[in-house]
C-alpha positions in Angstrom: -9.1 0.0 -42.6 -5.9 1.8 -41.9 -7.7 5.2 -42.0 -10.4 3.8 -39.7 -7.8 2.5 -37.3 -5.9 5.8 -37.1 -8.7 8.3 -37.1 -11.5 6.4 -35.3 -10.3 3.3 -33.4 -7.2 4.7 -31.6 -8.7 8.0 -30.4 -11.9 6.2 -29.2 -9.8 3.6 -27.5 -7.6 6.1 -25.7 -10.8 8.0 -24.5 -12.3 4.9 -23.0 -9.1 3.6 -21.4 -8.5 7.0 -19.7 -12.1 7.0 -18.5 -11.6 3.5 -17.1 -8.3 4.6 -15.5 -10.1 7.4 -13.7 -13.0 5.2 -12.6 -10.6 2.5 -11.4 -8.4 4.8 -9.3 -11.4 6.4 -7.7 -13.3 3.2 -6.9 -10.6 0.6 -6.4 -11.3 0.1 -2.7 -15.0 -0.8 -3.3 -14.0 -2.9 -6.3 -11.5 -4.7 -4.1 -14.3 -5.7 -1.7 -16.3 -7.1 -4.6 -13.3 -9.0 -5.9 -12.5 -10.5 -2.5 -16.2 -11.6 -2.3 -15.5 -13.7 -5.4 -12.6 -15.3 -3.6 -14.8 -15.9 -0.6 -17.4 -17.5 -2.9 -14.9 -20.0 -4.5 -13.6 -20.7 -1.0 -17.1 -21.7 0.0 -17.3 -24.1 -2.9 -13.9 -25.5 -2.0 -15.0 -25.9 1.7 -18.1 -27.8 0.7 -16.3 -30.2 -1.6 -13.5 -30.8 0.9 -16.1 -31.5 3.6 -17.7 -34.1 1.2 -14.3 -35.6 0.5 -14.4 -34.8 -3.3 -11.7 -32.2 -3.4 -8.2 -32.3 -2.0 -5.8 -29.5 -1.0 -5.8 -26.4 -3.2 -2.6 -25.2 -5.0 -4.0 -22.9 -7.6 -7.0 -20.6 -8.0 -7.3 -19.1 -11.5 -9.4 -16.3 -13.0 -9.8 -16.8 -16.8 -11.2 -14.2 -19.1 -13.7 -15.9 -21.6 -13.5 -14.2 -25.0 -16.7 -16.0 -26.2 -18.6 -14.5 -23.3 -17.1 -11.1 -24.1 -18.6 -11.2 -27.6 -22.0 -11.9 -26.2 -21.7 -8.8 -24.0 -21.1 -10.7 -20.8 -17.6 -10.0 -19.3 -17.4 -13.3 -17.3 -14.2 -14.7 -15.7 -14.2 -18.4 -14.9 -12.8 -19.1 -11.4 -11.3 -22.5 -10.9 -9.7 -24.1 -7.9 -7.2 -26.8 -8.6 -4.7 -29.0 -6.7 -1.0 -29.0 -7.2 -1.4 -30.6 -10.6 -3.0 -27.3 -11.8 -4.6 -27.7 -15.3 -4.4 -31.5 -15.0 -6.8 -31.6 -12.0 -9.9 -33.3 -13.3 -12.1 -32.6 -10.3 -13.9 -29.3 -11.2 -14.5 -26.7 -8.6 -15.7 -23.5 -10.3 -17.3 -20.1 -9.8 -17.7 -16.9 -11.7 -16.6 -13.3 -11.5 -18.2 -10.6 -13.6 -16.0 -7.6 -14.5 -18.7 -5.4 -15.9 -17.1 -2.4 -14.2 -14.1 -2.7 -16.6 -15.6 -4.1 -19.8 -18.5 -1.6 -20.0 -15.8 0.8 -21.3 -14.9 -1.8 -24.0 -18.6 -2.1 -24.9 -18.9 1.7 -25.2 -15.8 1.7 -27.4 -17.2 -1.0 -29.6 -20.6 0.7 -30.0 -19.0 4.0 -31.0 -16.7 2.2 -33.5 -19.8 0.6 -35.0 -21.4 4.0 -35.3 -18.4 5.6 -36.9 -17.9 2.7 -39.2 -21.2 3.4 -41.0 -19.6 6.4 -42.7 -17.1 4.0 -44.5 -19.9 2.7 -46.8 -19.5 -1.0 -46.1 -15.7 -1.0 -45.9 -15.9 -1.6 -42.1 -18.0 -4.7 -41.4 -19.4 -6.3 -38.2 -16.7 -9.0 -38.3 -14.1 -6.2 -38.4 -15.6 -4.6 -35.3 -15.6 -8.0 -33.5 -11.9 -8.5 -34.4 -11.1 -5.0 -33.0 -13.0 -5.7 -29.8 -11.2 -9.0 -29.2 -7.9 -7.5 -30.0 -8.3 -4.5 -27.6 -9.9 -6.6 -24.8 -6.5 -7.4 -23.4 -6.0 -3.8 -22.4 -9.2 -3.7 -20.4 -8.3 -7.1 -18.9 -5.2 -5.5 -17.4 -7.4 -3.6 -15.0 -8.8 -6.9 -13.7 -5.2 -8.0 -13.1 -4.4 -4.7 -11.4 -7.5 -5.0 -9.2 -6.6 -8.6 -8.2 -3.1 -7.5 -7.2 -4.5 -4.5 -5.2 -7.2 -6.5 -3.4 -5.1 -9.6 -2.6 -2.2 -7.5 -1.5 -4.4 -6.0 1.2 -6.7 -8.8 2.3 -4.8 -9.4 5.5 -5.1 -5.9 6.8 -8.2 -4.4 5.1 -10.6 -4.2 8.0 -13.3 -2.6 5.9 -13.2 -5.5 3.4 -13.3 -8.1 6.2 -16.3 -6.5 7.8 -18.1 -6.1 4.5 -17.5 -9.7 3.6 -18.4 -11.0 7.1 -21.9 -9.6 6.7 -22.4 -12.0 3.8 -20.8 -15.1 5.4 -20.8 -15.7 9.1 -18.1 -18.4 8.7 -15.6 -15.8 7.5 -14.1 -14.3 10.6 -11.2 -12.0 10.2 -8.2 -11.8 12.4 -7.3 -8.4 13.8 -4.9 -6.3 11.7 -1.3 -6.5 12.7 -0.3 -3.5 14.8 3.3 -4.3 15.4 5.8 -1.5 16.0 8.0 -0.6 13.0 10.8 -3.1 12.6 9.6 -5.4 15.3 9.8 -9.2 14.6 6.3 -10.4 13.8 4.9 -13.9 13.1 3.9 -14.5 9.5 0.3 -15.8 9.4 0.0 -19.2 7.8 -3.2 -18.3 5.9 -4.7 -15.1 4.9 -8.0 -14.7 6.6 -10.1 -15.7 3.5 -8.4 -19.1 3.4 -8.8 -20.1 7.1 -11.6 -22.6 6.4 -10.1 -24.6 3.5 -7.1 -26.9 3.1 -4.3 -25.6 1.0 -1.0 -27.0 -0.4 2.1 -25.4 1.1 2.4 -23.4 -2.1 -0.7 -21.5 -3.3 -0.9 -19.3 -6.4 -3.7 -17.1 -7.6 -3.4 -16.3 -11.3 -5.4 -14.1 -13.7 -5.3 -14.6 -17.4 -7.1 -16.0 -20.4 -8.7 -19.4 -20.5 -6.1 -22.1 -21.3 -3.6 -19.3 -22.2 -1.1 -17.1 -20.6 -1.8 -16.0 -17.0 0.2 -14.1 -14.4 0.6 -14.6 -10.7 -1.3 -12.0 -8.6 -0.8 -13.7 -5.2 1.6 -16.3 -4.0 1.9 -18.0 -0.6 4.7 -20.4 0.1 5.0 -22.2 3.4 7.9 -24.5 2.3 10.7 -24.2 4.8 13.5 -21.9 3.6 17.0 -21.5 5.0 18.2 -17.9 5.3 21.8 -18.6 4.2 20.7 -20.7 1.2 18.2 -18.1 0.1 20.7 -15.3 0.4 23.3 -17.2 -1.6 20.6 -17.9 -4.3 19.6 -14.2 -4.5 23.2 -13.1 -4.8 23.7 -15.4 -7.8 21.4 -12.8 -9.5 19.7 -15.2 -11.9 17.6 -13.6 -14.6 13.8 -13.8 -14.2 14.1 -16.1 -11.2 12.8 -14.2 -8.2 9.7 -12.3 -9.2 6.6 -13.3 -7.1 8.7 -15.4 -4.8 8.1 -15.6 -1.0 11.1 -14.7 1.2 9.2 -14.0 4.4 10.7 -14.1 7.9 14.3 -14.6 6.7 17.7 -13.1 7.7 18.9 -11.6 4.4 21.0 -8.8 6.0 24.2 -7.6 4.4 23.2 -9.1 1.1 24.1 -7.9 -2.5 20.8 -7.9 -4.3 21.5 -4.9 -6.6 20.0 -4.8 -10.1 17.9 -8.0 -9.8 14.2 -8.3 -10.6 12.2 -8.7 -7.4 8.8 -7.4 -8.6 5.9 -8.5 -6.4 8.3 -10.5 -4.2 7.2 -10.9 -0.6 9.9 -10.0 2.0 7.4 -9.5 4.9 9.1 -9.8 8.3 12.6 -10.3 6.8 15.8 -8.7 7.7 17.4 -6.7 4.9 19.6 -4.5 7.0 22.6 -3.0 5.3 21.7 -4.8 2.1 22.4 -3.5 -1.4 19.3 -3.2 -3.6 20.7 -0.4 -5.8 18.8 -0.4 -9.1 16.7 -3.4 -8.0 13.2 -3.8 -9.5 10.9 -3.8 -6.5 7.6 -3.0 -8.2 4.8 -4.3 -6.0 7.2 -5.8 -3.5 5.9 -6.5 -0.1 8.5 -5.3 2.5 6.1 -4.9 5.4 7.5 -5.1 8.9 11.0 -5.6 7.6 14.3 -4.6 9.3 16.1 -2.7 6.6 18.2 -0.1 8.5 21.0 1.2 6.3 19.8 -0.6 3.2 20.5 0.9 -0.2 17.4 1.2 -2.4 18.9 4.0 -4.5 17.8 4.2 -8.1 15.5 1.3 -7.6 12.0 0.9 -9.0 9.6 0.9 -6.0 6.2 1.6 -7.7 3.4 0.0 -5.6 5.9 -1.4 -3.1 4.8 -1.7 0.5 7.3 -0.7 3.2 4.8 0.0 5.9 5.7 -0.7 9.6 9.3 -1.3 8.6 12.6 -0.1 10.2 14.3 1.8 7.4 16.5 4.0 9.6 19.3 5.6 7.5 18.1 3.7 4.3 18.8 5.4 1.0 16.1 5.9 -1.6 18.0 8.5 -3.5 16.9 8.7 -7.2 14.4 5.9 -6.6 11.4 5.8 -8.9 8.1 5.2 -7.2 5.6 7.7 -8.5 1.9 6.8 -8.5 -0.4 7.1 -11.4 0.5 7.2 -15.1 3.7 8.9 -16.4 1.6 10.9 -18.8 -2.1 11.4 -17.8 -3.0 12.0 -21.4 -1.5 8.9 -22.8 -2.1 5.2 -21.9 0.4 2.4 -21.8 -0.9 0.4 -18.8 -3.0 1.0 -15.6 -1.5 3.7 -13.4 0.7 2.6 -10.5 -0.7 2.6 -6.9 1.3 4.9 -4.6 4.3 3.4 -2.7 3.3 2.8 0.9 5.7 3.9 3.7 3.1 4.5 6.4 4.1 4.0 10.0 7.7 3.2 8.9 10.8 4.2 10.8 12.7 6.4 8.4 14.8 8.6 10.6 17.8 10.0 8.6 16.6 8.2 5.5 17.7 9.7 2.1 15.0 10.5 -0.6 17.0 13.1 -2.5 16.0 13.3 -6.2 13.5 10.4 -5.7 10.2 10.4 -7.6 7.5 9.7 -5.0 4.4 11.3 -6.4 1.4 10.3 -4.2 3.6 8.3 -1.8 2.0 7.5 1.6 4.1 8.4 4.7 1.2 8.7 7.2 2.4 8.4 10.8 6.0 7.6 9.6 9.0 8.8 11.6 11.1 10.8 9.2 13.2 12.8 11.7 16.3 14.3 10.0 15.4 12.7 6.6 16.3 14.3 3.3 13.9 15.0 0.5 16.2 17.5 -1.3 15.1 18.0 -4.9 12.6 15.1 -4.6 9.3 14.9 -6.5 6.7 14.3 -3.7 3.7 15.9 -5.4 0.5 14.8 -3.7 2.4 12.8 -1.1 0.6 12.0 2.2 2.5 12.9 5.4 -0.4 13.1 7.8 0.7 12.8 11.4 4.2 12.0 10.4 7.3 13.3 12.3 9.6 15.2 10.0 11.4 17.2 12.6 14.7 18.6 11.2 14.0 17.1 7.7 15.7 18.7 4.7 13.2 19.4 1.9 15.0 22.1 0.0 14.2 22.3 -3.7 11.6 19.5 -3.3 8.4 19.6 -5.4 5.7 18.9 -2.9 2.8 20.5 -4.7 -0.5 19.3 -3.3 1.1 17.3 -0.4 -0.8 16.8 2.8 1.1 17.5 6.1 -2.0 17.7 8.2 -1.1 17.0 11.9 2.5 16.4 11.1 5.5 17.5 13.2 7.5 19.9 10.9 9.5 21.7 13.5 12.8 23.0 12.1 12.1 21.6 8.6 14.0 23.3 5.8 11.7 24.0 2.9 14.0 26.5 1.1 13.1 26.9 -2.6 10.6 24.1 -2.4 7.3 24.0 -4.4 4.6 24.0 -1.7 1.8 25.1 -3.9 -1.6 23.9 -2.5 0.1 22.0 0.4 -2.0 21.4 3.5 -0.3 22.5 6.7 -3.4 22.6 8.9 -2.8 21.1 12.3 1.0 20.7 11.7 3.6 21.8 14.2 5.6 24.5 12.4 8.0 26.1 14.9 11.3 27.0 13.4 10.4 26.1 9.8 12.6 27.7 7.1 10.5 29.0 4.2 12.9 31.1 2.2 12.2 31.0 -1.5 9.4 28.5 -1.2 6.3 28.7 -3.4 3.4 28.8 -0.9 0.7 29.7 -3.4 -2.6 28.4 -2.0 -0.9 26.6 0.8 -3.2 26.2 3.7 -2.4 27.0 7.4 -4.5 27.0 10.5 -5.6 30.5 11.6 -4.3 29.9 15.1 -0.7 29.8 13.9 -0.9 32.9 11.8 0.9 35.1 14.3 3.8 32.7 14.4 4.0 32.0 10.6 3.5 35.3 9.0 6.7 37.0 10.3 8.7 34.1 8.8 7.3 34.7 5.3 8.3 37.2 2.7 5.8 39.7 1.3 4.9 37.6 -1.8 4.4 34.4 0.3 2.1 36.3 2.7 -0.1 37.4 -0.2 -0.8 33.9 -1.5 -1.3 31.6 1.5 -4.7 30.5 2.9 -5.6 30.8 6.5 -8.2 28.2 7.7 -10.4 29.0 10.7 -11.7 26.3 13.1 -15.1 26.7 11.4 -13.6 25.9 8.0 -13.7 29.5 6.7 -10.7 30.7 4.8 -9.0 34.0 4.0 -6.2 34.6 1.5 -3.3 37.0 1.9 -1.6 38.8 4.8 -3.4 40.2 7.8 -4.4 43.8 7.7 
């Protein structure tokens, strides 16, 4: 079995996990709509039971992987809605979610293991294959957890999902997405739009795991009153494993010392973190939307999947922060790849991103005037319609980034890697290009007369010029 495990199981497992990773990242938005439909369905069951007086307020909704169903080729998750007593709630309210999109890769892995096992002359049996399938199922299950986090983290502001679900249930009416200005105080909605029709406890958790086994929080809502001073004092005690997934929304936590504490998937929406120390904090998946965090120190912190959209981060430091999207090594698999950090429509004037790892980060419509990306890794980052006037990007690796429609006037790109970058529609007056790699970088044809004189001979030979009709030419003008 050791030889079979090494030469057959592990290579086939890696192949199917990488295939699932690619599918998940490409289709996560449509998968999120389907997942939210399952939430909508259980909410319909809850609503009916509450109307009949047979179900009280809901404190927990759980998704449980059923291993017996997996063995029969049916990747079903049992959805259960429970009161504050959780597993001790005896009044059943159940529905089902099918994760065929994820476990079809497990089934393919199993079939191919069975086929390869025939060459071992009976040494690999059907029970052996079943054991392997059940053992490796947890890795494919991680994608259901990741999808739940992705879908539930966006259900308040995903207009597409709301419209898609509303077509199937006329009672599910969505509120309009919040369009507050960056940093402005904003009311925190009591209920996400899917929960508007049901009665909830002040604390609600949605968890994903295995049936009557370990599960993890993928969404938490806490309406219990919190005092800003008490919360700040508690956070500054820096207790181990105490703050993950907590809700600290709408609080004044300014000038706090929160460095090096684990705040993964914690919700700070609408809170004030101005001038706070979060150096080396774990902020993976943290919700920092519409926060006031001017002058905050996020240096060397982990910000993978964090959401800072619509926040005021003027003068904040993200130097040496780690927030790259995807997997660290696209040819190896350890866990589902991270979603990009979201800084869209944030106020980031004079912010510091020097030496930060921000591959795939989203800065769309952000204000980044005078910010520094010196020596940062921003490969594939999205800067569409952002304002980077006077930004310092020398030495940055921005390969494949998109600056379409951005204001880049007086930006310093000296020695930066700008290979394959999109500059079409960007404002480019006064940009400094010395030593930058512009191979296959794309510019609009109408700015050619302004840009070419600022480039050296090698740069001119390798840039692309895009005409209004979409046609392109490569190299300098004749």
